[in-house]
A tleap script that builds the chain and sets N, CA, C and O, in Angstrom:
source leaprc.protein.ff14SB
mol = sequence {
  NMET ARG ARG LYS ASP ARG GLU VAL THR ASP
  LEU ASP THR PHE ILE ASN ILE ILE ASP GLN
  CYS ASP ILE ILE ARG LEU GLY LEU SER ASP
  ASN GLU TYR PRO TYR ILE VAL PRO VAL ASN
  PHE ALA TYR THR VAL GLU ASP LYS GLN ILE
  CYS PHE TYR ILE HIE GLY ALA THR ALA GLY
  ARG LYS TYR GLU LEU MET ASN GLN LYS MET
  LEU CPHE
}
set mol.1.N position { -37.079 -5.101 101.348 }
set mol.1.CA position { -37.747 -5.588 100.175 }
set mol.1.C position { -36.958 -6.752 99.602 }
set mol.1.O position { -35.748 -6.659 99.396 }
set mol.2.N position { -37.654 -7.842 99.351 }
set mol.2.CA position { -36.973 -9.028 98.821 }
set mol.2.C position { -36.581 -8.879 97.365 }
set mol.2.O position { -35.495 -9.302 96.968 }
set mol.3.N position { -37.447 -8.287 96.569 }
set mol.3.CA position { -37.188 -8.162 95.133 }
set mol.3.C position { -36.586 -6.799 94.823 }
set mol.3.O position { -37.309 -5.854 94.507 }
set mol.4.N position { -35.290 -6.700 94.909 }
set mol.4.CA position { -34.601 -5.434 94.649 }
set mol.4.C position { -34.842 -4.950 93.225 }
set mol.4.O position { -34.787 -3.747 92.969 }
set mol.5.N position { -35.108 -5.864 92.295 }
set mol.5.CA position { -35.349 -5.465 90.912 }
set mol.5.C position { -36.691 -4.755 90.734 }
set mol.5.O position { -36.919 -4.133 89.697 }
set mol.6.N position { -37.579 -4.835 91.720 }
set mol.6.CA position { -38.876 -4.158 91.668 }
set mol.6.C position { -38.983 -2.977 92.629 }
set mol.6.O position { -40.015 -2.307 92.684 }
set mol.7.N position { -37.941 -2.731 93.366 }
set mol.7.CA position { -37.954 -1.650 94.343 }
set mol.7.C position { -37.948 -0.287 93.641 }
set mol.7.O position { -37.162 -0.053 92.722 }
set mol.8.N position { -38.833 0.601 94.087 }
set mol.8.CA position { -38.887 1.960 93.547 }
set mol.8.C position { -38.098 2.871 94.487 }
set mol.8.O position { -38.470 3.061 95.645 }
set mol.9.N position { -37.010 3.427 93.973 }
set mol.9.CA position { -36.177 4.292 94.796 }
set mol.9.C position { -36.135 5.727 94.272 }
set mol.9.O position { -35.742 6.642 94.995 }
set mol.10.N position { -36.536 5.922 93.025 }
set mol.10.CA position { -36.528 7.251 92.421 }
set mol.10.C position { -37.772 8.025 92.852 }
set mol.10.O position { -38.892 7.551 92.664 }
set mol.11.N position { -37.582 9.208 93.426 }
set mol.11.CA position { -38.689 10.009 93.943 }
set mol.11.C position { -39.699 10.356 92.848 }
set mol.11.O position { -40.905 10.272 93.079 }
set mol.12.N position { -39.228 10.742 91.667 }
set mol.12.CA position { -40.146 11.097 90.579 }
set mol.12.C position { -41.006 9.909 90.149 }
set mol.12.O position { -42.192 10.074 89.865 }
set mol.13.N position { -40.427 8.737 90.099 }
set mol.13.CA position { -41.189 7.533 89.765 }
set mol.13.C position { -42.229 7.252 90.835 }
set mol.13.O position { -43.367 6.901 90.525 }
set mol.14.N position { -41.846 7.404 92.081 }
set mol.14.CA position { -42.768 7.178 93.196 }
set mol.14.C position { -43.936 8.162 93.127 }
set mol.14.O position { -45.086 7.776 93.340 }
set mol.15.N position { -43.652 9.413 92.835 }
set mol.15.CA position { -44.703 10.427 92.730 }
set mol.15.C position { -45.629 10.123 91.554 }
set mol.15.O position { -46.839 10.326 91.659 }
set mol.16.N position { -45.086 9.644 90.443 }
set mol.16.CA position { -45.925 9.244 89.304 }
set mol.16.C position { -46.877 8.118 89.687 }
set mol.16.O position { -48.024 8.102 89.242 }
set mol.17.N position { -46.420 7.190 90.497 }
set mol.17.CA position { -47.279 6.093 90.965 }
set mol.17.C position { -48.383 6.653 91.854 }
set mol.17.O position { -49.547 6.282 91.700 }
set mol.18.N position { -48.035 7.538 92.781 }
set mol.18.CA position { -49.011 8.140 93.685 }
set mol.18.C position { -50.059 8.925 92.895 }
set mol.18.O position { -51.246 8.868 93.213 }
set mol.19.N position { -49.624 9.653 91.873 }
set mol.19.CA position { -50.538 10.469 91.069 }
set mol.19.C position { -51.600 9.633 90.358 }
set mol.19.O position { -52.645 10.164 89.984 }
set mol.20.N position { -51.361 8.367 90.170 }
set mol.20.CA position { -52.318 7.484 89.512 }
set mol.20.C position { -53.347 6.903 90.483 }
set mol.20.O position { -54.255 6.187 90.063 }
set mol.21.N position { -53.214 7.201 91.760 }
set mol.21.CA position { -54.084 6.635 92.791 }
set mol.21.C position { -55.159 7.632 93.221 }
set mol.21.O position { -54.899 8.828 93.348 }
set mol.22.N position { -56.378 7.113 93.444 }
set mol.22.CA position { -57.453 7.914 94.009 }
set mol.22.C position { -57.546 7.735 95.518 }
set mol.22.O position { -57.964 8.638 96.242 }
set mol.23.N position { -57.150 6.555 95.977 }
set mol.23.CA position { -57.186 6.247 97.411 }
set mol.23.C position { -55.892 5.542 97.804 }
set mol.23.O position { -55.184 4.992 96.960 }
set mol.24.N position { -55.602 5.570 99.091 }
set mol.24.CA position { -54.551 4.731 99.649 }
set mol.24.C position { -55.189 3.904 100.757 }
set mol.24.O position { -56.240 4.269 101.282 }
set mol.25.N position { -54.574 2.828 101.100 }
set mol.25.CA position { -55.084 1.979 102.171 }
set mol.25.C position { -54.186 2.148 103.387 }
set mol.25.O position { -52.986 1.875 103.352 }
set mol.26.N position { -54.807 2.601 104.449 }
set mol.26.CA position { -54.103 2.845 105.689 }
set mol.26.C position { -54.161 1.571 106.518 }
set mol.26.O position { -55.243 1.093 106.857 }
set mol.27.N position { -53.001 1.026 106.841 }
set mol.27.CA position { -52.937 -0.207 107.620 }
set mol.27.C position { -52.530 0.075 109.050 }
set mol.27.O position { -51.476 0.658 109.305 }
set mol.28.N position { -53.374 -0.341 109.983 }
set mol.28.CA position { -53.109 -0.148 111.405 }
set mol.28.C position { -53.205 -1.489 112.110 }
set mol.28.O position { -53.773 -2.438 111.569 }
set mol.29.N position { -52.662 -1.575 113.296 }
set mol.29.CA position { -52.710 -2.809 114.068 }
set mol.29.C position { -53.724 -2.672 115.193 }
set mol.29.O position { -53.649 -1.754 116.009 }
set mol.30.N position { -54.675 -3.604 115.221 }
set mol.30.CA position { -55.674 -3.649 116.287 }
set mol.30.C position { -55.364 -4.871 117.145 }
set mol.30.O position { -56.031 -5.902 117.055 }
set mol.31.N position { -54.346 -4.729 117.971 }
set mol.31.CA position { -53.801 -5.816 118.782 }
set mol.31.C position { -53.333 -6.950 117.889 }
set mol.31.O position { -52.298 -6.817 117.236 }
set mol.32.N position { -54.054 -8.059 117.834 }
set mol.32.CA position { -53.570 -9.192 117.053 }
set mol.32.C position { -54.084 -9.192 115.615 }
set mol.32.O position { -53.674 -10.047 114.830 }
set mol.33.N position { -54.963 -8.267 115.245 }
set mol.33.CA position { -55.534 -8.256 113.906 }
set mol.33.C position { -55.222 -6.940 113.182 }
set mol.33.O position { -55.179 -5.877 113.802 }
set mol.34.N position { -55.007 -7.025 111.870 }
set mol.34.CA position { -54.805 -5.785 111.125 }
set mol.34.C position { -56.127 -5.066 110.887 }
set mol.34.O position { -57.181 -5.695 110.786 }
set mol.35.N position { -56.059 -3.767 110.802 }
set mol.35.CA position { -57.217 -2.937 110.476 }
set mol.35.C position { -56.802 -2.088 109.281 }
set mol.35.O position { -55.952 -1.206 109.404 }
set mol.36.N position { -57.396 -2.354 108.139 }
set mol.36.CA position { -57.037 -1.670 106.905 }
set mol.36.C position { -58.250 -0.924 106.401 }
set mol.36.O position { -59.328 -1.501 106.255 }
set mol.37.N position { -58.076 0.374 106.130 }
set mol.37.CA position { -59.188 1.201 105.689 }
set mol.37.C position { -58.747 2.033 104.487 }
set mol.37.O position { -57.698 2.675 104.529 }
set mol.38.N position { -59.542 2.026 103.416 }
set mol.38.CA position { -59.215 2.886 102.278 }
set mol.38.C position { -59.577 4.334 102.600 }
set mol.38.O position { -60.639 4.596 103.164 }
set mol.39.N position { -58.706 5.267 102.246 }
set mol.39.CA position { -58.946 6.681 102.524 }
set mol.39.C position { -58.561 7.526 101.311 }
set mol.39.O position { -57.634 7.194 100.573 }
set mol.40.N position { -59.291 8.622 101.123 }
set mol.40.CA position { -58.886 9.618 100.151 }
set mol.40.C position { -57.694 10.357 100.730 }
set mol.40.O position { -57.505 10.382 101.946 }
set mol.41.N position { -56.898 10.952 99.875 }
set mol.41.CA position { -55.685 11.588 100.374 }
set mol.41.C position { -55.250 12.743 99.492 }
set mol.41.O position { -55.692 12.890 98.353 }
set mol.42.N position { -54.394 13.533 100.038 }
set mol.42.CA position { -53.636 14.549 99.314 }
set mol.42.C position { -52.202 14.402 99.804 }
set mol.42.O position { -51.946 13.734 100.805 }
set mol.43.N position { -51.279 15.023 99.101 }
set mol.43.CA position { -49.892 14.935 99.564 }
set mol.43.C position { -49.119 16.166 99.134 }
set mol.43.O position { -49.505 16.883 98.210 }
set mol.44.N position { -48.026 16.387 99.826 }
set mol.44.CA position { -47.075 17.420 99.455 }
set mol.44.C position { -45.684 16.797 99.440 }
set mol.44.O position { -45.438 15.767 100.067 }
set mol.45.N position { -44.800 17.434 98.723 }
set mol.45.CA position { -43.399 17.001 98.695 }
set mol.45.C position { -42.548 18.201 99.074 }
set mol.45.O position { -42.581 19.236 98.409 }
set mol.46.N position { -41.791 18.052 100.144 }
set mol.46.CA position { -40.888 19.105 100.605 }
set mol.46.C position { -39.559 18.482 100.972 }
set mol.46.O position { -39.505 17.544 101.767 }
set mol.47.N position { -38.497 18.994 100.404 }
set mol.47.CA position { -37.142 18.489 100.677 }
set mol.47.C position { -37.053 16.975 100.475 }
set mol.47.O position { -36.484 16.265 101.305 }
set mol.48.N position { -37.613 16.489 99.378 }
set mol.48.CA position { -37.591 15.063 99.016 }
set mol.48.C position { -38.309 14.186 100.043 }
set mol.48.O position { -38.028 12.993 100.154 }
set mol.49.N position { -39.232 14.781 100.789 }
set mol.49.CA position { -40.029 14.071 101.803 }
set mol.49.C position { -41.498 14.163 101.399 }
set mol.49.O position { -42.004 15.258 101.158 }
set mol.50.N position { -42.183 13.029 101.323 }
set mol.50.CA position { -43.599 13.012 100.970 }
set mol.50.C position { -44.424 12.990 102.249 }
set mol.50.O position { -44.198 12.162 103.132 }
set mol.51.N position { -45.381 13.904 102.339 }
set mol.51.CA position { -46.273 13.984 103.491 }
set mol.51.C position { -47.703 13.740 103.004 }
set mol.51.O position { -48.214 14.493 102.175 }
set mol.52.N position { -48.341 12.696 103.513 }
set mol.52.CA position { -49.709 12.372 103.140 }
set mol.52.C position { -50.694 13.015 104.104 }
set mol.52.O position { -50.459 13.063 105.311 }
set mol.53.N position { -51.790 13.506 103.562 }
set mol.53.CA position { -52.888 14.065 104.347 }
set mol.53.C position { -54.115 13.217 104.073 }
set mol.53.O position { -54.471 12.984 102.918 }
set mol.54.N position { -54.762 12.755 105.133 }
set mol.54.CA position { -55.968 11.948 104.979 }
set mol.54.C position { -57.113 12.604 105.742 }
set mol.54.O position { -56.907 13.312 106.728 }
set mol.55.N position { -58.309 12.350 105.264 }
set mol.55.CA position { -59.500 12.900 105.895 }
set mol.55.C position { -59.936 11.969 107.023 }
set mol.55.O position { -59.852 10.748 106.892 }
set mol.56.N position { -60.394 12.536 108.110 }
set mol.56.CA position { -60.890 11.706 109.191 }
set mol.56.C position { -61.420 12.524 110.346 }
set mol.56.O position { -61.006 13.661 110.574 }
set mol.57.N position { -62.335 11.927 111.063 }
set mol.57.CA position { -62.919 12.567 112.242 }
set mol.57.C position { -62.027 12.322 113.451 }
set mol.57.O position { -61.133 11.477 113.417 }
set mol.58.N position { -62.280 13.065 114.510 }
set mol.58.CA position { -61.522 12.867 115.753 }
set mol.58.C position { -62.250 11.910 116.687 }
set mol.58.O position { -62.190 12.037 117.909 }
set mol.59.N position { -62.933 10.957 116.084 }
set mol.59.CA position { -63.607 9.895 116.836 }
set mol.59.C position { -63.682 8.679 115.923 }
set mol.59.O position { -63.588 8.803 114.702 }
set mol.60.N position { -63.849 7.526 116.510 }
set mol.60.CA position { -63.976 6.308 115.731 }
set mol.60.C position { -62.753 5.422 115.838 }
set mol.60.O position { -61.743 5.781 116.444 }
set mol.61.N position { -62.875 4.252 115.229 }
set mol.61.CA position { -61.849 3.226 115.351 }
set mol.61.C position { -60.504 3.660 114.754 }
set mol.61.O position { -59.458 3.471 115.376 }
set mol.62.N position { -60.533 4.235 113.562 }
set mol.62.CA position { -59.294 4.676 112.915 }
set mol.62.C position { -58.557 5.682 113.806 }
set mol.62.O position { -57.353 5.560 114.029 }
set mol.63.N position { -59.287 6.667 114.305 }
set mol.63.CA position { -58.680 7.690 115.165 }
set mol.63.C position { -58.115 7.051 116.440 }
set mol.63.O position { -57.002 7.376 116.855 }
set mol.64.N position { -58.866 6.159 117.049 }
set mol.64.CA position { -58.411 5.519 118.293 }
set mol.64.C position { -57.134 4.716 118.062 }
set mol.64.O position { -56.205 4.783 118.866 }
set mol.65.N position { -57.083 3.956 116.968 }
set mol.65.CA position { -55.887 3.153 116.692 }
set mol.65.C position { -54.681 4.034 116.381 }
set mol.65.O position { -53.569 3.750 116.825 }
set mol.66.N position { -54.902 5.100 115.619 }
set mol.66.CA position { -53.792 6.002 115.316 }
set mol.66.C position { -53.323 6.720 116.577 }
set mol.66.O position { -52.124 6.943 116.751 }
set mol.67.N position { -54.228 7.075 117.436 }
set mol.67.CA position { -53.886 7.749 118.683 }
set mol.67.C position { -53.119 6.821 119.630 }
set mol.67.O position { -52.238 7.279 120.357 }
set mol.68.N position { -53.442 5.526 119.629 }
set mol.68.CA position { -52.709 4.550 120.438 }
set mol.68.C position { -51.245 4.495 120.043 }
set mol.68.O position { -50.369 4.374 120.899 }
set mol.69.N position { -50.981 4.582 118.760 }
set mol.69.CA position { -49.613 4.494 118.254 }
set mol.69.C position { -48.905 5.842 118.288 }
set mol.69.O position { -47.761 5.962 117.850 }
set mol.70.N position { -49.587 6.850 118.807 }
set mol.70.CA position { -49.048 8.192 118.964 }
set mol.70.C position { -48.544 8.767 117.644 }
set mol.70.O position { -47.446 9.318 117.573 }
set mol.71.N position { -49.364 8.630 116.598 }
set mol.71.CA position { -49.003 9.190 115.311 }
set mol.71.C position { -49.421 10.640 115.196 }
set mol.71.O position { -49.002 11.323 114.262 }
set mol.72.N position { -50.250 11.139 116.133 }
set mol.72.CA position { -50.683 12.524 116.066 }
set mol.72.C position { -49.746 13.395 116.858 }
set mol.72.O position { -49.942 14.609 116.927 }
savepdb mol mol.pdb
quit
């Protein structure tokens, strides 16, 4: 991050920011072009680690791109 004065490093502050959001934008790479899709989400916090859960089918462009990057 270039602007260290704007960097959020406190977990509680980060969670407060997340709590204000209804959607997140998932950014994936489709070879030379970005593929960005807004998704609804839920999250959990365990051992100072945030885990996001997003809704999605096991077919379609989002699934194919995520599967290419072996995120599943």
